[in-house]
C-alpha positions as CSV (number, residue, x, y, z in Angstrom):
1,X,1.1,23.6,13.5
2,X,-1.5,25.8,16.1
3,X,-0.5,29.4,16.0
4,X,-1.6,30.0,20.0
5,X,2.1,28.1,21.0
6,X,4.3,29.9,22.5
7,X,6.7,31.4,20.1
8,X,9.7,31.4,22.5
9,X,10.0,27.6,22.5
10,X,11.8,25.8,19.6
11,X,10.4,22.8,18.3
12,X,12.9,20.2,16.4
13,X,11.9,17.7,13.7
14,X,13.1,14.5,12.6
15,X,12.3,11.9,9.9
16,X,11.3,8.5,10.9
17,X,11.8,5.7,9.0
18,X,9.1,3.0,8.9
19,X,10.0,-0.6,7.4
20,X,12.5,1.2,5.3
21,X,9.7,2.0,3.3
22,X,7.6,5.0,4.0
23,X,9.0,8.1,5.9
24,X,7.4,10.7,7.8
25,X,8.2,14.2,10.0
26,X,7.6,13.7,13.8
27,X,7.9,16.8,15.8
28,X,9.9,16.4,18.9
29,X,8.7,18.3,21.9
30,X,11.7,19.4,24.2
31,X,11.9,18.6,28.0
32,X,11.3,21.3,30.2
33,X,14.5,20.1,32.2
34,X,16.9,18.5,29.6
35,X,17.7,18.8,25.8
36,X,15.7,17.1,23.3
37,X,17.5,14.0,22.6
38,X,18.0,12.6,19.0
39,X,15.3,10.2,17.7
40,X,17.2,7.5,15.6
41,X,15.3,6.1,12.8
42,X,13.2,2.9,14.3
43,X,11.8,0.0,12.6
44,X,8.0,-0.7,13.3
45,X,8.6,-3.8,14.7
46,X,10.9,-2.8,17.4
47,X,8.5,-0.2,18.6
48,X,6.9,-1.1,22.2
49,X,9.7,-3.9,22.8
50,X,8.8,-6.4,19.9
51,X,11.8,-6.6,18.5
52,X,12.2,-8.2,15.2
53,X,9.3,-10.7,15.3
54,X,7.6,-11.6,12.2
55,X,3.7,-9.6,12.2
56,X,1.0,-12.5,13.2
57,X,-0.6,-12.0,9.7
58,X,1.1,-12.2,6.3
59,X,4.3,-13.3,5.2
60,X,2.3,-16.2,3.3
61,X,2.1,-18.7,6.1
62,X,-1.2,-20.8,5.4
63,X,-1.4,-21.6,8.7
64,X,-2.9,-18.8,11.1
65,X,-4.0,-18.2,14.5
66,X,-7.8,-17.5,14.9
67,X,-8.3,-13.8,14.5
68,X,-9.0,-12.5,18.2
69,X,-12.3,-10.6,16.7
70,X,-13.7,-13.8,15.4
71,X,-12.4,-15.9,18.5
72,X,-14.0,-13.5,20.6
73,X,-17.7,-14.3,19.8
74,X,-17.6,-17.7,20.9
75,X,-14.1,-18.9,22.8
76,X,-14.8,-22.6,22.7
77,X,-15.5,-23.1,18.9
78,X,-11.9,-22.8,17.8
79,X,-10.7,-25.1,20.2
80,X,-9.7,-28.6,19.8
81,X,-12.1,-31.0,22.4
82,X,-10.1,-34.2,22.0
83,X,-7.5,-34.5,19.8
84,X,-4.5,-31.7,19.2
85,X,-2.7,-31.5,15.9
86,X,0.3,-29.5,15.0
87,X,2.1,-26.8,17.7
88,X,-0.3,-24.6,18.6
89,X,-1.9,-26.8,21.6
90,X,1.5,-28.6,22.6
91,X,1.3,-27.8,26.3
92,X,-2.7,-27.4,27.0
93,X,-5.5,-29.2,28.8
94,X,-4.8,-32.7,30.1
95,X,-8.0,-34.3,27.8
96,X,-6.0,-33.4,25.0
97,X,-2.8,-35.2,26.4
98,X,-4.8,-38.0,26.8
99,X,-5.4,-38.7,23.1
100,X,-1.7,-39.0,22.3
101,X,-1.6,-42.5,23.5
102,X,-4.2,-43.2,21.0
103,X,-1.9,-41.7,18.3
104,X,1.0,-43.6,19.8
105,X,-1.0,-46.7,19.1
106,X,-1.5,-45.6,15.6
107,X,2.1,-44.7,14.6
108,X,2.6,-48.2,16.3
109,X,0.8,-50.3,14.2
110,X,1.7,-48.0,10.7
111,X,5.4,-49.0,11.7
112,X,5.0,-52.6,12.0
113,X,4.2,-52.5,8.1
114,X,7.2,-50.5,7.1
115,X,10.7,-49.6,8.4
116,X,10.0,-46.5,10.9
117,X,13.0,-44.5,9.7
118,X,12.3,-44.2,6.5
119,X,9.4,-41.6,7.8
120,X,11.3,-40.0,10.4
121,X,13.7,-39.0,7.9
122,X,11.4,-37.7,6.0
123,X,10.0,-35.8,8.4
124,X,13.5,-34.1,9.5
125,X,14.1,-33.3,5.4
126,X,10.7,-31.2,5.8
127,X,11.1,-29.7,9.2
128,X,12.3,-26.2,8.0
129,X,9.6,-25.8,5.6
130,X,6.8,-27.2,7.7
131,X,7.9,-24.7,10.2
132,X,7.4,-21.8,7.6
133,X,3.8,-23.1,6.9
134,X,2.5,-21.7,10.5
135,X,2.5,-18.0,11.5
136,X,4.3,-18.5,14.3
137,X,7.9,-19.7,14.7
138,X,8.1,-22.1,17.6
139,X,11.6,-21.3,18.4
140,X,10.8,-22.8,21.8
141,X,10.4,-26.0,20.4
142,X,13.3,-28.4,20.1
143,X,14.2,-30.0,16.3
144,X,13.5,-33.5,17.4
145,X,10.0,-32.3,19.3
146,X,8.8,-30.7,16.4
147,X,9.7,-34.0,14.3
148,X,8.3,-36.0,16.7
149,X,4.8,-34.2,16.4
150,X,5.0,-33.7,12.5
151,X,5.7,-38.0,12.4
152,X,2.7,-38.7,15.3
153,X,0.1,-36.5,14.1
154,X,0.6,-36.9,10.5
155,X,0.7,-40.7,10.9
156,X,-2.6,-40.5,13.2
157,X,-4.2,-38.9,10.4
158,X,-3.2,-40.8,7.3
159,X,-3.7,-44.2,9.2
160,X,-7.5,-43.0,10.4
161,X,-8.5,-42.1,6.9
162,X,-6.9,-45.4,5.6
163,X,-9.1,-47.2,8.0
164,X,-12.3,-45.5,7.8
165,X,-12.2,-45.8,4.0
166,X,-11.7,-49.5,4.6
167,X,-14.8,-49.4,6.9
168,X,-16.9,-47.7,4.9
169,X,-16.3,-49.1,1.3
170,X,-15.6,-52.7,2.3
171,X,-17.8,-53.1,4.9
172,X,-16.0,-56.6,6.3
173,X,-12.3,-55.4,7.0
174,X,-11.5,-57.0,10.5
175,X,-8.6,-54.5,11.1
176,X,-10.9,-51.6,10.6
177,X,-14.1,-53.5,12.2
178,X,-12.0,-53.7,15.3
179,X,-10.4,-50.2,15.9
180,X,-11.5,-49.2,18.9
181,X,-11.9,-45.3,17.7
182,X,-14.4,-46.5,14.8
183,X,-16.3,-48.3,16.8
184,X,-17.2,-45.9,19.4
185,X,-20.0,-43.9,17.7
186,X,-19.1,-40.3,19.0
187,X,-15.6,-40.5,18.8
188,X,-15.3,-40.4,14.7
189,X,-17.6,-37.2,14.8
190,X,-16.0,-35.5,17.4
191,X,-12.4,-35.9,16.0
192,X,-13.7,-35.1,12.7
193,X,-14.6,-31.6,14.0
194,X,-11.5,-31.3,15.4
195,X,-9.4,-32.0,12.5
196,X,-11.2,-29.2,11.0
197,X,-10.0,-26.4,13.5
198,X,-7.8,-23.6,11.7
199,X,-5.2,-24.0,14.6
200,X,-5.5,-27.9,14.5
201,X,-3.9,-28.2,11.1
202,X,-0.8,-29.5,9.7
203,X,0.4,-28.9,5.9
204,X,-1.0,-30.8,3.6
205,X,2.4,-32.2,2.2
206,X,3.4,-33.5,5.4
207,X,0.3,-35.8,5.0
208,X,0.8,-36.2,1.5
209,X,4.6,-37.8,1.8
210,X,3.5,-39.9,4.7
211,X,0.5,-41.2,2.3
212,X,3.1,-41.7,-0.4
213,X,5.7,-43.3,1.7
214,X,3.1,-45.9,3.3
215,X,1.3,-46.7,0.2
216,X,4.5,-48.3,-1.3
217,X,5.0,-50.3,1.9
218,X,1.2,-51.4,1.8
219,X,1.5,-52.3,-2.0
220,X,-2.4,-51.9,-2.3
221,X,-4.3,-49.7,-5.0
222,X,-5.7,-46.8,-2.9
223,X,-7.8,-43.6,-3.8
224,X,-5.9,-40.2,-3.6
225,X,-5.2,-38.7,-0.1
226,X,-8.0,-36.2,-1.0
227,X,-10.4,-38.3,-1.6
228,X,-9.8,-40.1,1.2
229,X,-10.1,-37.3,3.4
230,X,-13.5,-35.7,1.7
231,X,-15.2,-38.9,2.4
232,X,-14.1,-39.0,5.9
233,X,-15.7,-35.4,6.2
234,X,-18.6,-36.0,4.2
235,X,-21.0,-36.5,7.3
236,X,-20.0,-32.9,8.0
237,X,-21.6,-31.0,4.9
238,X,-24.3,-28.6,6.1
239,X,-26.4,-29.7,3.3
240,X,-26.0,-33.3,3.7
241,X,-25.7,-33.6,0.1
242,X,-23.3,-36.5,-1.4
243,X,-20.3,-35.1,-3.0
244,X,-20.6,-36.2,-6.9
245,X,-17.6,-38.6,-7.9
246,X,-16.8,-35.9,-11.1
247,X,-16.5,-33.3,-8.1
248,X,-13.7,-35.7,-6.0
249,X,-12.4,-36.4,-9.2
250,X,-11.5,-32.4,-9.7
251,X,-10.7,-32.1,-6.3
252,X,-8.2,-34.8,-6.1
253,X,-6.2,-33.1,-7.8
254,X,-5.8,-29.7,-6.7
255,X,-3.3,-28.4,-4.2
256,X,-4.7,-27.1,-0.8
257,X,-2.6,-25.9,2.4
258,X,-4.4,-28.0,4.7
259,X,-7.5,-30.5,5.2
260,X,-9.8,-27.3,6.2
261,X,-8.9,-25.4,3.1
262,X,-9.5,-28.7,1.3
263,X,-13.0,-29.2,3.0
264,X,-14.0,-25.6,2.1
265,X,-13.1,-25.9,-1.8
266,X,-16.0,-28.3,-2.2
267,X,-18.2,-25.6,-1.6
268,X,-19.2,-23.7,-4.7
269,X,-22.6,-22.8,-7.1
270,X,-23.4,-25.1,-9.8
271,X,-22.9,-22.0,-12.5
272,X,-18.9,-22.7,-12.0
273,X,-16.5,-24.9,-10.7
274,X,-14.6,-25.6,-8.1
275,X,-11.3,-23.9,-10.1
276,X,-13.6,-21.3,-11.8
277,X,-11.1,-17.9,-11.4
278,X,-14.3,-15.6,-12.2
279,X,-17.2,-15.6,-10.1
280,X,-20.3,-15.7,-11.2
281,X,-22.0,-12.0,-11.4
282,X,-24.8,-11.8,-8.5
283,X,-27.2,-9.8,-10.6
284,X,-26.9,-12.6,-13.6
285,X,-30.8,-12.9,-13.0
286,X,-31.6,-9.6,-14.2
287,X,-31.5,-9.1,-18.1
288,X,-28.9,-6.8,-19.6
289,X,-31.0,-4.0,-20.5
290,X,-32.2,-3.6,-16.7
291,X,-28.7,-3.7,-15.4
292,X,-28.0,0.0,-15.5
293,X,-31.3,0.9,-13.6
294,X,-30.3,-1.6,-11.1
295,X,-26.8,-0.2,-10.6
296,X,-28.7,3.2,-9.5
297,X,-30.8,1.9,-6.9
298,X,-29.7,2.5,-3.5
299,X,-28.4,-0.5,-1.3
300,X,-28.0,-2.7,-4.6
301,X,-26.5,-6.0,-3.8
302,X,-28.5,-6.1,-0.4
303,X,-30.9,-9.1,0.3
304,X,-34.4,-8.7,1.4
305,X,-35.9,-11.3,3.5
306,X,-38.5,-14.1,2.7
307,X,-41.3,-12.3,3.7
308,X,-40.9,-9.0,1.7
309,X,-39.4,-11.4,-1.4
310,X,-42.7,-13.3,-1.0
311,X,-45.2,-9.9,-0.9
312,X,-43.4,-9.3,-4.1
313,X,-44.5,-12.0,-6.0
314,X,-41.1,-14.4,-5.6
315,X,-42.2,-18.2,-4.9
316,X,-39.6,-20.1,-3.0
317,X,-38.9,-23.7,-4.0
318,X,-37.1,-26.5,-2.2
319,X,-34.3,-28.1,-4.2
320,X,-31.6,-30.6,-3.2
321,X,-27.9,-30.7,-3.5
322,X,-25.1,-28.2,-2.4
323,X,-26.7,-25.6,-0.3
324,X,-24.8,-23.0,-2.1
325,X,-26.6,-23.9,-5.6
326,X,-29.5,-21.1,-5.6
327,X,-31.2,-20.6,-8.4
328,X,-33.5,-17.8,-9.4
329,X,-36.0,-18.2,-13.1
330,X,-39.2,-17.2,-13.8
331,X,-40.0,-14.9,-10.4
332,X,-39.2,-18.6,-8.3
333,X,-36.3,-18.6,-5.8
334,X,-35.3,-22.5,-5.8
335,X,-33.1,-22.7,-2.3
336,X,-31.5,-26.5,-1.4
337,X,-32.4,-27.5,2.0
338,X,-30.0,-26.7,4.7
339,X,-29.9,-29.0,7.6
340,X,-29.3,-27.3,11.2
341,X,-28.0,-29.5,14.0
342,X,-26.0,-29.0,17.3
343,X,-22.8,-29.3,15.3
344,X,-23.8,-26.7,12.7
345,X,-23.2,-23.0,14.2
346,X,-19.5,-24.7,15.0
347,X,-19.0,-25.6,11.7
348,X,-19.6,-22.3,9.9
349,X,-17.7,-20.7,12.7
350,X,-14.7,-23.1,11.1
351,X,-15.3,-22.1,7.6
352,X,-15.6,-18.5,8.5
353,X,-12.2,-18.6,10.5
354,X,-10.5,-19.8,7.7
355,X,-12.2,-17.4,5.1
356,X,-11.0,-14.6,7.5
357,X,-7.4,-15.5,7.9
358,X,-6.8,-17.0,3.8
359,X,-7.4,-13.6,1.6
360,X,-7.5,-16.4,-1.3
361,X,-10.4,-18.0,0.0
362,X,-13.8,-17.4,-1.1
363,X,-15.7,-16.0,1.4
364,X,-19.0,-18.0,0.9
365,X,-19.7,-18.6,4.9
366,X,-18.7,-15.1,5.9
367,X,-21.1,-13.7,3.3
368,X,-24.2,-16.1,4.1
369,X,-23.7,-15.2,8.3
370,X,-23.2,-11.5,7.8
371,X,-26.7,-11.7,5.9
372,X,-28.1,-13.5,8.2
């Protein structure tokens, strides 16, 4: 306490408990006209009128809002342009509402092959679990409306993936060839981009349930849902490299919270695999006897630009494959080609938004863009 304060003024202190865990002593300054009021222990969530609302980050909810510091860089990169999925954009712009008729058409076609009540009942059983999958509770959204959203959005995605696979793998399937969405060249890439937005996700277990139920009624031997989804998103991969079959077979057995996480899981370096829990050391190109010297270098870990590396004697070679598959050997740095088009920046922002929200995601793209 500052000794210059008036000694005639008395001060009280109270202990305030924050979130029932930490306790701190707070000095209470008396009012000049009234006696100091007793301060009650107040949970942090109730300060400033927030009530007991859950925090916007954490709590185990896999589907987040885009962080404000990320969204602020480019607002339009994180909102859907054609199709809305999930509860975040239910009351949004007219162009998103216009596409709802297309989703209803997909649902109606699917319902002609099966009893629609089967799917609806399955969605009702998963409603509570699905609500918990989002960082917001959406208490203002009625149960029937939430279930219908799950049914409409989930069936649209599953049916779209099925038709896309039929068109690309079989080539002569009449149902797929006649589908207006697949016939319109600009439509599929834009829908594809919308389905990879962080706030435009629906839990993967909802899609899987719909896929499993419809597969029974279709009585067809089809690939797993993960593989169908990755083939659909294949054209958006930054390196334009085709996913190898063994990678698809590995990823199809994994569980992911949503489609964006599934897509992100396909990026890894060749020195490991998508399931590897131990990351390849950043300094693996150095001999062990040089590591101790490297650790003492100021600013270790920073990558010099190409001009500086060339001046130092490093040679660059182009290679094909995963654009994260960078190899350094015998003073040669082999780097895959990264194709840049009008959608690259937006796609990278989507992946960064996911990495910034999910602590379990390896920050490949956050690191690359930071270095850039």
